[in-house]
N, CA and C atoms as an extended XYZ file, in Angstrom:
339
Properties=species:S:1:pos:R:3:atomname:S:1:resname:S:1:resid:I:1 pbc="F F F"
N        95.470       72.103      118.460 N   UNK     1
C        94.661       73.304      118.445 CA  UNK     1
C        94.949       74.070      117.152 C   UNK     1
N        93.926       74.317      116.350 N   UNK     2
C        94.066       75.108      115.133 CA  UNK     2
C        93.992       76.585      115.494 C   UNK     2
N        94.935       77.344      114.965 N   UNK     3
C        94.993       78.772      115.244 CA  UNK     3
C        94.774       79.523      113.944 C   UNK     3
N        93.835       80.462      113.962 N   UNK     4
C        93.613       81.324      112.812 CA  UNK     4
C        94.613       82.477      112.911 C   UNK     4
N        95.732       82.366      112.198 N   UNK     5
C        96.787       83.366      112.284 CA  UNK     5
C        96.314       84.741      111.831 C   UNK     5
N        95.285       84.771      110.993 N   UNK     6
C        94.750       86.052      110.546 CA  UNK     6
C        94.117       86.806      111.713 C   UNK     6
N        93.532       86.068      112.666 N   UNK     7
C        92.959       86.713      113.848 CA  UNK     7
C        94.054       87.125      114.822 C   UNK     7
N        95.098       86.311      114.915 N   UNK     8
C        96.204       86.625      115.822 CA  UNK     8
C        96.989       87.821      115.294 C   UNK     8
N        97.311       87.809      114.017 N   UNK     9
C        98.086       88.878      113.409 CA  UNK     9
C        97.381       89.320      112.130 C   UNK     9
N        96.367       90.175      112.270 N   UNK    10
C        95.587       90.578      111.094 CA  UNK    10
C        96.398       91.434      110.128 C   UNK    10
N        95.948       91.464      108.882 N   UNK    11
C        96.586       92.309      107.875 CA  UNK    11
C        96.442       93.776      108.268 C   UNK    11
N        97.379       94.574      107.802 N   UNK    12
C        97.271       96.009      108.002 CA  UNK    12
C        96.137       96.530      107.129 C   UNK    12
N        95.464       97.573      107.581 N   UNK    13
C        94.396       98.181      106.798 CA  UNK    13
C        94.939       99.470      106.209 C   UNK    13
N        95.199       99.460      104.901 N   UNK    14
C        95.750      100.614      104.196 CA  UNK    14
C        96.989      101.155      104.916 C   UNK    14
N        97.828      100.237      105.373 N   UNK    15
C        99.071      100.612      106.034 CA  UNK    15
C        98.969      100.849      107.525 C   UNK    15
N        97.757      100.741      108.073 N   UNK    16
C        97.551      101.027      109.493 CA  UNK    16
C        97.362       99.742      110.288 C   UNK    16
N        97.977       99.713      111.465 N   UNK    17
C        97.905       98.537      112.335 CA  UNK    17
C        96.975       98.817      113.512 C   UNK    17
N        96.226       97.792      113.943 N   UNK    18
C        95.418       97.970      115.152 CA  UNK    18
C        96.328       98.154      116.365 C   UNK    18
N        95.790       98.748      117.408 N   UNK    19
C        96.578       99.048      118.601 CA  UNK    19
C        97.190       97.789      119.209 C   UNK    19
N        96.526       96.650      119.076 N   UNK    20
C        97.095       95.418      119.637 CA  UNK    20
C        98.427       95.079      118.964 C   UNK    20
N        98.531       95.321      117.670 N   UNK    21
C        99.790       95.051      116.968 CA  UNK    21
C       100.844       96.109      117.293 C   UNK    21
N       100.412       97.347      117.468 N   UNK    22
C       101.356       98.389      117.868 CA  UNK    22
C       101.938       98.074      119.244 C   UNK    22
N       101.080       97.622      120.158 N   UNK    23
C       101.560       97.236      121.488 CA  UNK    23
C       102.475       96.018      121.404 C   UNK    23
N       102.126       95.070      120.542 N   UNK    24
C       102.963       93.881      120.358 CA  UNK    24
C       104.334       94.277      119.815 C   UNK    24
N       104.370       95.255      118.940 N   UNK    25
C       105.638       95.729      118.386 CA  UNK    25
C       106.521       96.289      119.501 C   UNK    25
N       105.920       97.073      120.388 N   UNK    26
C       106.673       97.624      121.521 CA  UNK    26
C       107.234       96.491      122.386 C   UNK    26
N       106.391       95.503      122.680 N   UNK    27
C       106.838       94.349      123.472 CA  UNK    27
C       107.956       93.589      122.753 C   UNK    27
N       107.838       93.476      121.432 N   UNK    28
C       108.863       92.769      120.655 CA  UNK    28
C       110.201       93.502      120.724 C   UNK    28
N       110.165       94.829      120.660 N   UNK    29
C       111.409       95.593      120.785 CA  UNK    29
C       112.029       95.408      122.166 C   UNK    29
N       111.187       95.424      123.199 N   UNK    30
C       111.711       95.208      124.551 CA  UNK    30
C       112.332       93.815      124.673 C   UNK    30
N       111.685       92.829      124.065 N   UNK    31
C       112.225       91.463      124.098 CA  UNK    31
C       113.540       91.383      123.325 C   UNK    31
N       113.623       92.091      122.195 N   UNK    32
C       114.864       92.132      121.417 CA  UNK    32
C       115.990       92.745      122.245 C   UNK    32
N       115.676       93.800      122.961 N   UNK    33
C       116.679       94.479      123.784 CA  UNK    33
C       117.220       93.553      124.881 C   UNK    33
N       116.358       92.697      125.416 N   UNK    34
C       116.740       91.806      126.519 CA  UNK    34
C       117.263       90.446      126.046 C   UNK    34
N       117.190       90.168      124.762 N   UNK    35
C       117.561       88.872      124.197 CA  UNK    35
C       119.052       88.614      124.383 C   UNK    35
N       119.378       87.595      125.139 N   UNK    36
C       120.788       87.246      125.323 CA  UNK    36
C       121.263       86.435      124.124 C   UNK    36
N       122.536       86.519      123.857 N   UNK    37
C       123.120       85.963      122.639 CA  UNK    37
C       122.808       84.495      122.377 C   UNK    37
N       122.899       83.660      123.370 N   UNK    38
C       122.758       82.218      123.145 CA  UNK    38
C       121.335       81.704      123.359 C   UNK    38
N       120.423       82.573      123.692 N   UNK    39
C       119.042       82.161      123.958 CA  UNK    39
C       118.256       82.009      122.656 C   UNK    39
N       117.167       81.264      122.746 N   UNK    40
C       116.247       81.123      121.612 CA  UNK    40
C       115.568       82.468      121.344 C   UNK    40
N       115.028       82.607      120.145 N   UNK    41
C       114.308       83.835      119.805 CA  UNK    41
C       113.137       84.023      120.765 C   UNK    41
N       113.008       85.225      121.326 N   UNK    42
C       111.904       85.475      122.260 CA  UNK    42
C       110.540       85.384      121.575 C   UNK    42
N       109.561       84.980      122.358 N   UNK    43
C       108.166       84.935      121.926 CA  UNK    43
C       107.392       85.947      122.750 C   UNK    43
N       106.408       86.579      122.120 N   UNK    44
C       105.519       87.471      122.863 CA  UNK    44
C       104.086       87.052      122.587 C   UNK    44
N       103.196       87.257      123.557 N   UNK    45
C       101.803       86.858      123.350 CA  UNK    45
C       101.021       87.895      122.543 C   UNK    45
N       100.289       87.408      121.563 N   UNK    46
C        99.337       88.243      120.823 CA  UNK    46
C        98.030       87.473      120.827 C   UNK    46
N        97.033       88.028      121.459 N   UNK    47
C        95.736       87.352      121.597 CA  UNK    47
C        95.902       85.951      122.173 C   UNK    47
N        96.820       85.810      123.127 N   UNK    48
C        97.015       84.536      123.795 CA  UNK    48
C        97.868       83.530      123.046 C   UNK    48
N        98.416       83.920      121.910 N   UNK    49
C        99.257       83.023      121.108 CA  UNK    49
C       100.691       83.551      121.134 C   UNK    49
N       101.641       82.680      121.445 N   UNK    50
C       103.048       83.075      121.478 CA  UNK    50
C       103.582       83.207      120.055 C   UNK    50
N       104.085       84.390      119.742 N   UNK    51
C       104.610       84.675      118.401 CA  UNK    51
C       106.082       85.068      118.500 C   UNK    51
N       106.922       84.581      117.575 N   UNK    52
C       108.321       85.021      117.557 CA  UNK    52
C       108.393       86.518      117.248 C   UNK    52
N       109.334       87.192      117.878 N   UNK    53
C       109.411       88.635      117.662 CA  UNK    53
C       109.723       88.975      116.206 C   UNK    53
N       110.452       88.120      115.509 N   UNK    54
C       110.746       88.395      114.097 CA  UNK    54
C       109.463       88.440      113.273 C   UNK    54
N       108.470       87.636      113.634 N   UNK    55
C       107.182       87.653      112.928 CA  UNK    55
C       106.469       88.983      113.123 C   UNK    55
N       106.605       89.537      114.309 N   UNK    56
C       105.996       90.843      114.584 CA  UNK    56
C       106.672       91.910      113.727 C   UNK    56
N       107.990       91.880      113.660 N   UNK    57
C       108.704       92.881      112.860 CA  UNK    57
C       108.360       92.752      111.374 C   UNK    57
N       108.312       91.536      110.872 N   UNK    58
C       107.948       91.326      109.468 CA  UNK    58
C       106.520       91.812      109.222 C   UNK    58
N       105.614       91.482      110.124 N   UNK    59
C       104.216       91.883      109.965 CA  UNK    59
C       104.008       93.384      109.978 C   UNK    59
N       104.897       94.103      110.646 N   UNK    60
C       104.760       95.563      110.740 CA  UNK    60
C       105.677       96.298      109.758 C   UNK    60
N       106.334       95.576      108.880 N   UNK    61
C       107.324       96.193      107.988 CA  UNK    61
C       106.720       97.073      106.895 C   UNK    61
N       105.407       97.098      106.794 N   UNK    62
C       104.749       97.993      105.833 CA  UNK    62
C       103.764       98.926      106.524 C   UNK    62
N       103.879       99.047      107.849 N   UNK    63
C       102.960       99.883      108.620 CA  UNK    63
C       103.373      101.347      108.515 C   UNK    63
N       102.453      102.181      108.073 N   UNK    64
C       102.736      103.599      107.864 CA  UNK    64
C       102.352      104.471      109.053 C   UNK    64
N       101.997      103.848      110.171 N   UNK    65
C       101.671      104.619      111.375 CA  UNK    65
C       102.950      105.169      112.000 C   UNK    65
N       102.836      106.368      112.587 N   UNK    66
C       103.958      106.918      113.336 CA  UNK    66
C       104.123      106.134      114.626 C   UNK    66
N       105.349      105.869      114.977 N   UNK    67
C       105.643      105.133      116.194 CA  UNK    67
C       105.650      106.114      117.368 C   UNK    67
N       105.048      105.723      118.501 N   UNK    68
C       105.092      106.600      119.681 CA  UNK    68
C       106.537      106.809      120.148 C   UNK    68
N       106.776      107.920      120.793 N   UNK    69
C       108.127      108.238      121.249 CA  UNK    69
C       108.658      107.204      122.235 C   UNK    69
N       107.789      106.631      123.065 N   UNK    70
C       108.257      105.632      124.037 CA  UNK    70
C       108.794      104.397      123.314 C   UNK    70
N       108.148      104.006      122.224 N   UNK    71
C       108.600      102.856      121.441 CA  UNK    71
C       109.861      103.218      120.665 C   UNK    71
N       109.887      104.418      120.129 N   UNK    72
C       111.072      104.883      119.407 CA  UNK    72
C       112.276      104.913      120.341 C   UNK    72
N       112.051      105.274      121.597 N   UNK    73
C       113.135      105.297      122.574 CA  UNK    73
C       113.734      103.922      122.815 C   UNK    73
N       112.892      102.890      122.816 N   UNK    74
C       113.391      101.521      122.988 CA  UNK    74
C       114.275      101.146      121.800 C   UNK    74
N       113.810      101.458      120.589 N   UNK    75
C       114.605      101.149      119.396 CA  UNK    75
C       115.934      101.897      119.419 C   UNK    75
N       115.895      103.167      119.783 N   UNK    76
C       117.128      103.956      119.825 CA  UNK    76
C       118.121      103.380      120.831 C   UNK    76
N       117.616      102.857      121.942 N   UNK    77
C       118.496      102.221      122.934 CA  UNK    77
C       119.143      100.962      122.358 C   UNK    77
N       118.403      100.235      121.535 N   UNK    78
C       118.928       99.000      120.939 CA  UNK    78
C       120.010       99.305      119.908 C   UNK    78
N       119.722      100.251      119.017 N   UNK    79
C       120.665      100.517      117.924 CA  UNK    79
C       121.752      101.519      118.310 C   UNK    79
N       121.561      102.214      119.430 N   UNK    80
C       122.576      103.141      119.911 CA  UNK    80
C       122.653      104.451      119.157 C   UNK    80
N       121.605      104.782      118.415 N   UNK    81
C       121.572      106.020      117.639 CA  UNK    81
C       120.205      106.663      117.819 C   UNK    81
N       120.201      107.972      118.015 N   UNK    82
C       118.928      108.687      118.116 CA  UNK    82
C       118.447      109.061      116.714 C   UNK    82
N       117.166      108.921      116.500 N   UNK    83
C       116.575      109.296      115.213 CA  UNK    83
C       116.530      110.817      115.103 C   UNK    83
N       116.594      111.314      113.878 N   UNK    84
C       116.551      112.759      113.675 CA  UNK    84
C       115.134      113.304      113.783 C   UNK    84
N       114.160      112.427      113.749 N   UNK    85
C       112.766      112.843      113.858 CA  UNK    85
C       111.899      111.647      114.181 C   UNK    85
N       110.614      111.797      113.946 N   UNK    86
C       109.683      110.710      114.217 CA  UNK    86
C       109.874      109.597      113.197 C   UNK    86
N       109.574      108.376      113.617 N   UNK    87
C       109.755      107.206      112.751 CA  UNK    87
C       108.428      106.507      112.525 C   UNK    87
N       108.327      105.835      111.387 N   UNK    88
C       107.204      104.953      111.111 CA  UNK    88
C       107.532      103.574      111.664 C   UNK    88
N       106.487      102.802      111.967 N   UNK    89
C       106.706      101.419      112.381 CA  UNK    89
C       107.483      100.660      111.306 C   UNK    89
N       107.191      100.942      110.038 N   UNK    90
C       107.878      100.244      108.944 CA  UNK    90
C       109.382      100.473      109.013 C   UNK    90
N       109.794      101.716      109.271 N   UNK    91
C       111.223      102.022      109.373 CA  UNK    91
C       111.858      101.250      110.524 C   UNK    91
N       111.184      101.246      111.647 N   UNK    92
C       111.699      100.554      112.830 CA  UNK    92
C       111.775       99.049      112.594 C   UNK    92
N       110.765       98.504      111.944 N   UNK    93
C       110.752       97.061      111.671 CA  UNK    93
C       111.927       96.681      110.779 C   UNK    93
N       112.210       97.521      109.793 N   UNK    94
C       113.314       97.221      108.874 CA  UNK    94
C       114.680       97.355      109.543 C   UNK    94
N       114.746       98.107      110.627 N   UNK    95
C       115.982       98.164      111.408 CA  UNK    95
C       116.095       96.961      112.343 C   UNK    95
N       114.960       96.500      112.852 N   UNK    96
C       114.959       95.398      113.825 CA  UNK    96
C       115.130       94.026      113.167 C   UNK    96
N       114.612       93.847      111.963 N   UNK    97
C       114.662       92.526      111.315 CA  UNK    97
C       116.085       91.992      111.146 C   UNK    97
N       117.048       92.788      110.680 N   UNK    98
C       118.405       92.243      110.557 CA  UNK    98
C       119.035       91.898      111.911 C   UNK    98
N       118.638       92.616      112.955 N   UNK    99
C       119.155       92.299      114.286 CA  UNK    99
C       118.672       90.924      114.729 C   UNK    99
N       117.408       90.614      114.433 N   UNK   100
C       116.875       89.275      114.735 CA  UNK   100
C       117.612       88.220      113.923 C   UNK   100
N       117.811       88.500      112.651 N   UNK   101
C       118.495       87.537      111.782 CA  UNK   101
C       119.909       87.269      112.279 C   UNK   101
N       120.588       88.298      112.723 N   UNK   102
C       121.963       88.141      113.200 CA  UNK   102
C       122.021       87.297      114.465 C   UNK   102
N       120.981       87.388      115.285 N   UNK   103
C       120.986       86.611      116.534 CA  UNK   103
C       120.561       85.172      116.312 C   UNK   103
N       119.677       84.933      115.351 N   UNK   104
C       119.238       83.560      115.103 CA  UNK   104
C       120.242       82.806      114.245 C   UNK   104
N       120.949       83.528      113.366 N   UNK   105
C       121.957       82.906      112.502 CA  UNK   105
C       123.106       83.891      112.322 C   UNK   105
N       124.078       83.875      113.237 N   UNK   106
C       125.174       84.844      113.169 CA  UNK   106
C       125.915       84.856      111.836 C   UNK   106
N       125.886       83.777      111.086 N   UNK   107
C       126.552       83.738      109.790 CA  UNK   107
C       125.735       84.346      108.672 C   UNK   107
N       124.499       84.764      108.963 N   UNK   108
C       123.611       85.281      107.927 CA  UNK   108
C       124.023       86.669      107.451 C   UNK   108
N       124.682       87.430      108.304 N   UNK   109
C       125.069       88.784      107.938 CA  UNK   109
C       126.583       88.856      107.787 C   UNK   109
N       127.050       89.680      106.863 N   UNK   110
C       128.498       89.797      106.701 CA  UNK   110
C       129.129       90.434      107.933 C   UNK   110
N       130.329       90.017      108.241 N   UNK   111
C       131.069       90.607      109.359 CA  UNK   111
C       131.763       91.868      108.868 C   UNK   111
N       131.712       92.895      109.670 N   UNK   112
C       132.379       94.149      109.325 CA  UNK   112
C       133.544       94.354      110.274 C   UNK   112
N       134.647       94.872      109.762 N   UNK   113
C       135.819       95.085      110.627 CA  UNK   113
C       135.575       96.135      111.684 C   UNK   113
């Protein structure tokens, strides 16, 4: 089956993401929060196609839309720190991407004492 990835994960329009991608981002954060250490990277459905959560974070890493508070709350629960104000999806994606990298390849990030 040939999949048009542009239809599944369309480009941002002047920094703005369609609501389907914003919802996918929320689902990806929830999947990241539930991801157990030894499990494979979680997949979430976007338009019926299973996408790795890291792809969602990368795709939203330039999104200038403000993130809803409910989504921001999920991110804050993951990182254990409350934001001082509202966040952009891009900011959240850049916080989530290294967490995905650390889980898929624990040697990819330096160890801190």
